[in-house]
N, C-alpha and C positions, 0 to 999 in steps of 0.2 A: 776691436772695432776701429774703424778708420778715423784719423784725427782731422783730415782736411775739411770735413763737414763743419767742424767747429769754427774754423777760420772763415769759411764761406758764410756761415751764419752770422759771424761778427760783422762782416762787411754789410750784410743785409740789415742789421739793426739800425744803423744810422739812417738809412734810407726809409725803412719802414716806420721808424719812430716818428719821422716827420709826417708820414701819411696816415698812421693809425694808432699812435700812442695816446691813450686817453686816461689811463689809471682810474678805472672804474670807481666811482664814489669818492675820489680824491681830487682829481684835477679840475680846476674851476676855469681854465682858459680854453676857449674854442680853438679850432685849427686856424692858423694864419700863415702857413707856409705852403708846402706842396700838398695838394689835396688828392684824395683817392681818384678823382675823375681824370686827372692828368698824370697820374703815376702809373697806373696799370695799363701798359700799352703792348707788352710783348712777353715772351717766355722768360727773358732775363728778369723782368720785373716780378713775374709770378714766383720764380725761384728765390729772389731776394726777399719777397714777402714771407714765404713759408719758412725760409731759413731764420727770419726774424722771430717767428713763433718758437722754433726750437731754442733760440738763444735766450728766450724768456724764462727757461727753467732756472738759470742763474743770471739774473738780469743786471742792469747797470748799477743797481743799488746793492749788489753783492750778496749780503747775508740774508736778505729779506725772505727768500723762498727756499729752494733746494740748497743754497749755499750754506745755510745753517738753521734758520728759524723754524722751518717746516720740519726738518729732521728732529730738532729738539722737542718740538711740540708733540711729535708722534712717538718718539723713543723714550724720553725722560719720564712720562707718566706710567711706565711699566715697572716690573720688578727687575728689569735687566740692567738699566743704566741710571746713574745718578750724576750730579754735578759736585765738584769740589767746593763750590761757593756756598755762602750762608743761605739759610732757608728763605730769607727775604729778598735775595737777589733775583732779578727778573729771569735769569737762566734756571734758577732752582724752583721758582714758583710752580711750574708745571709738574715738577718732580714730587712736590709735597702737596699737590692739589690745593693750591691757594692762589688761583689765577684771578686777577681782577678783570673786569670787562674792558678796562683801558689798557690791558697788557699789550706791549709793543709788538710782540711776536704774533699774537692773535690777529692784530690789525694788519701787519705786514703780509701775512699769508693770504688773508682775504683780498687785499689790494693787488698782490702779485698775481694771484690766480685769475682775478677778473681782468687784469691787464693782458695776460696771455690769451684769455678767451676773446678779448676785443681784437687782438691781432689775428687770431684764427678767424673771427667773424669777418674781418676786412678781406681776408683771402677768399672766404666763401661768398662774399657779396660781389667781388669784382673779377676774380680769375675766370669763372665760367664764361664771361663775355669776351675774353681775350682771344684773338685770332692766332692760334698757336697749335702745335702738334697735339692732336686730340688725346693720345695715350698719356703724354706728359701732363696735360691739363687735368685729366681724370685722376692721375696719381696725386698731383698737388692738392686737389680738392679732398681726396681721401685722407691724405696726410693731415690736412687741417681739421677734418672731422675726428680723426684719432686724437689729435692734440687737444681739441676742445673737450672731447669726452674725458681725457685724462685730468684736465684741470677741474671740470665739473665734478668728477668722481672725488677728487680731493676735497672740494668744497662741501659736497653733500655728506661725506663721511665726517668731516670736521664740524659742520654747523647745522646739519639737517637741511630743510628746505631753504633755498636761496633764490634770488631773482634770476629767472631764465632770460638771458640776453642772447638772442640768436641772430642779431644784425649789428653791424658796427655802430658804435656810439659816435656821433658827429656833432653833438651839441648838448647844452646843459638841460634842455627840455626833456630829455629821455632818462635822466638820472634817478628821478623819484618814482620808483616802481615797487610794488609789494613783493613779498616772498612767494614763490611757488611752493607747492608741497614737495616733500621729499620724494613722494611717488612720482610726481611730474618730472622732477629733475632726473630721477633714475630712468624714466621712460625715454627722455631725450638722450641720455647717455647710451642706452641700449640701441636706439635708432642710429645714432652717430657711429657706433662701433659696428653695427651690421652693415652700414654703408661703407665703412672703412674696410671691412673684410672683403666686400665685393670689389672695391676699387684698388686695393693695395697688392703689390706683387709679393711673392715669397722673398725672404731675406737673401737667399742665395743668388737672386738675379741682380742684386745691387753690386756695382763695381766702382773702383776708384773713389772719388770724393763722395759718392752716394752711399757708401757703406756706413751703416749706422742710422739710416732713416727708418721711420716706422714701416713695418712689414705686415703682411697678412697674418703671420704667426703672432706678432705683437698684438694686433687687434683682436684675434681670437682669444689670446691669453687674458687680456684685460676684460674682455666680455665675460669669460668664465669667472673671473675674479669679481666682477660686478654682480653676477647672479648670486654668488655665494654671500656677498656682503648684504645684498638686498634681502635674501632669505634669512640670514643669520641675525639681522637686526629687526626683523618683523615688519619691514616696510613692504616686502613682497609676499609671496605665498610659497607653499611647499613645492609648487611646480618649478620654482627657481632652482631648487637643489638639483632637480633632474636636468634642467637646461644647462646649469653650470657643469654638471658631470659630462653631459654630451659634448659641450664645447671644449672642455679640457681634454677629453678623449680624442677629439679631432686633432688637437695640437699634437697629441702623442702619436696618433696613427699617421699624421702627415709625414713624420719622420725627419723634420727639418732640424730638430734639436735633440741633444742627448747629454747625459751627465759627463763631465770631464772626470778623468780617473782620480785626480788629486784635488781635493777641496781647497787646500791651502794655496794652490797655484792660481786660483781665481783672484787672489788678493796678494800677489807675490811681489809687489813693488818694493817692500822692505828688503827683499833679497836681490833686487836689481833685475828680476825677470819680469817682462811684460807679457801677460797671457790674456789680453783682452779679445783677441781674435780666436774665439773658441766656440765649441758646439753648444754651449749651455746658455750663454747670455742671449736673451731675446730682445731686450730693449734697455738702453742705458743712455745717460747724458754724456755726450762726447766732450772730453776735456783735453787740453794741450798745455804743456808747461811753458806758458808765456803770459805775461801780465795782462789781465783782463780776459783771457781766453781759457783759463783753467778752472778747476774745481776750487772749492773753498773749505770743504768739510775737513780735509786733512789737518789743517792747522788747529782745528778744534778737538780732534780725536787724539792728537799728540799730547803727551803730558806737559804740564805747566813748566815753564822756565827751562826747557831742554835745548832751545836753539843755541848753536846751529847744528847740534848733533842729530836732531830729527827734523830738520827743516828750519826755514828762516823765521817762522812765526809759530809759536806753540802756546796753546791756551788751557789744555787740560779740562775741557768741558764735558767729557764723557768718561766716567769711571765705573767699573763693574760693581753691581750690588752683590753683597756677600753671599746671600743664600743662593742666588741664581748662579754665580760663578761656581759654587760647590756642587751644583746639580750636574755639571758635566762629568761624565766618566773619564777617568784618567786615560783610557785607551780611545776616547772619542777624538778623531782627527780634527774635528771642528773646533776643539778647544784651542789648539795651537794655531788654527786658521783664524780664530776670532780675536784672541788676546795676544798682546806682547808681554811675555814673562821674562825675557832676557834680551838685552840689546847692547850694542857697542857704543859706549860714550867716550869719544875722543881716544879710541884705542884701548879702552878698558871695558871688559865685559861686566855689565851690571845685571844682576838677577833679582827679581822682585822677591821679597821675603815678607810674608804676612805678619810676622812677629817683630819685624825690624822697626826702627824709628821712622816716624812719619816723614815722608819726603826726603829721606836720606838713605842712600844716594840716588834712589830711583826717580825722585822728583815728581812722584805721584803716589798717592796712598793706596791705590788699588791697581790691579791689572787694567791696562788701557787698550782700546781697540786697535787691531791690526788692519782691519778693513779700511780701505781708502786712505791709508797713511802713505805720504810721499816724502821720504827722507831727503829727496833731492830738490824739493820745492824751493824756488827762489824768492818767494814772498806770498802773502795771502792773495788768493785769486790766480795763482800760477801753478796749480797742481795738476799732475798728469793723469792719475787714475780716473777712469770713467766711473760715474756713479750709477750703480746697477738698480734699475727699477723693476725689471722682470727677468727671471731666468727659469730654466726648465725644471729645476728641483721643486720650485713652487707649483708647477703644473702637476707633478706627481702628488704633492701633498694636498692639492685641491681635489684630485681624483679620490684620494683616501677619505678626505673630509666629506665630500658630497656623496660618495657611494655609501658611506655609513649612515648618512641622513636619509637617503632615498630608500634604503632597505631596512631601516630601523635597527641596524647593527652592522658590524664589519663583514664585508664579503671577501671572498678570495681576491677579487680585484683590488679592494681597498688595502688588504694586507700586502699584496705584491707591490703596490705603488709606494707605500711608506717604507717597506723593507728595502726597496731599491735605494732609497735615500740613506737609510741606516747602514746598508752594506758599504756604500761609498765612504761613510764615516768610520768604518772599521769596527762597528759594534754589532751585537747579536740582533737577530730578527725580533720583532715585537712578539710578546707572548700570545699564543693562540687562545681562542675562547673568551676574549674580552667582551664585556657588555657594551652596548651602544655608548653609554656615558663615559665609561673608562677609556674606550677607544678614542672617542672624540677628544677627551682631555689629553690623551697621549699624543694625538696628532698636533694639538696646539703646543705641547712641549717641543715636539720636533720643529715646528715653525719657529719657536723662540731660538732653539739651538742652531737651526740652519740659516735663518734669514735675518738675524739681528742686524739692525742699522740699515738694511737694504729696503728699498721701496719708496719711503719707509712704511713699515707694517705694524709696529708694536701696538699702539693705541687702537688702531682699527681692528686688529685681531681681538683685542680685549672687548670691543663692542659686541663681537659675535659670540663671545663666551664670557659674559660679564660677571656672573657670580663666581666662576672659577678664577678669573683674572683678579677680581677685586680681593678675594681671599688671599691670593699669593702676594699681591702688592701690599696689603695691610700687614701681612706677616713680615715682609721685608722692612716695613716702617717700624714695627714693634721691635724687630731684631736690632735695627740701627739705634734705637733708643737705649737698649740695654747692653749692646755689644761693647767689649773692650778691645776688639780687634782693630786693625788699621783700616777697616772699611769706614768711610767717612760719615759724618753727621747724622744726628737724629732727624727723622722725617716727621711728617704730619700725622694726623689721626685718621679716624674712619672716613671713608670716601663717600661723599653724598652721591646719590644716583643722578643728580643733575649733570654730573661729569660724563654721562653717556654721550653728551655733545659738549663742544666748547661754546662759550658765549658769542653772540653776535657782537663784533667790536663796537665800542662806544662811538668811535669816530664815524663808522658807517651809519649808526643810528642818528647821529647828529646831522649828517649830511642828507640822509634820506628819511624823511618823516613817515614814510609808508612802511618802513621795516618794523618788525616786532622782535622782542627778545625771546630767547629760548626759556622754557619753564625752569623755575628755580633760580634764575640769574637776575 
């Protein structure tokens, strides 16, 4: 994917921050600099504004959203990844299901998503009135709707019903509003994505600095994903399974995307090869290896205390859970694409050994992630790998999941989709004749092996298959308590069902008296 969009977006942040930065439910100062009415004058202003919305995935506060906190909140509460830190550390609390309502990450994700939504709302409120090229104007509006839908999709999956803000916040009088229902939020996401599908071009039409923008295929893929989540969590109806299947099949038949031959090449920065311009990635956060313009997750997936051999800043915040690591077949190519098991430390090859002494010499007690690792990063916030949000393998797995639900059991179409993913991984086709439930659980296994750390997806997948996921997570907790292996720390106990949603942040409740807390919190 092209890197110049990130640079253009960064230039837009300063301008747009003055025009439309509100930090929903946090900022208590009204606008006192450049106002929206005297900013939005021409196509350059429109592009600066929409680029500022893209930049808010990894905003000026760095780790608060996709830079770290959101990924940890979604991936740590699974049986896949854990933290090396003690169970009471704020990074470990999501992992052990001991999240307080005042948790900093829960608050930062809420605030960051609403900040991005407010920027998108500013675009939607003002760009339609600009006298500019009509095709470009329509595309910018469609991009804003795609991005608004993306952030509301994060919020509704994380917290359930949240306040629907569809216009720019320009004063304190509009901050105290009640929660909409989850169904209402999903309905708005659906409409925004349908509008985005109608207004966005195919990805292949983007050239130069525009490569990496939201495309028609990205909007269709996210719309399919929304239908599956709404159906799988009981917010929608059985008809959503059919809608999700139809939309995922549209992405397939459009022919704009395909699986790359080598899974590992999708994340090949550790080998020095950049393969971001490929047929599989549908939408990703554009990063560039420059201070303030790059990703931030790489410094957290790298093992603790390994700088400068794996980059300038390494934290060891993601380590493999024992049981899940051992579910990978030895011949599954995704294992070597997902984990670093051997690496060069100052000219010496170091290989992870499960029975070796903790942190010696591997500097981490378990296999650590290969995805999004940048061994050449010059500092936190200066990482090159794009963060993948959507790619074609997930489209195939959505076809398999939804076809199984629509027909009450796996169809030839469902088998063909999941087996295409397995074939690329170098493992045998899924067994024929599986029941509905066994096939469903098998597809969720594939999602864990295929998509780990991407999206992110883990916790949200757990919501769609809660009983299955909870049993696996609790088994990992139990194993960690009794294990003598070098997989770290004992985890918490049984998972309360209140964790089907995260708590509404205490700070948001304090600032907005019309908000209510989720059940059980």
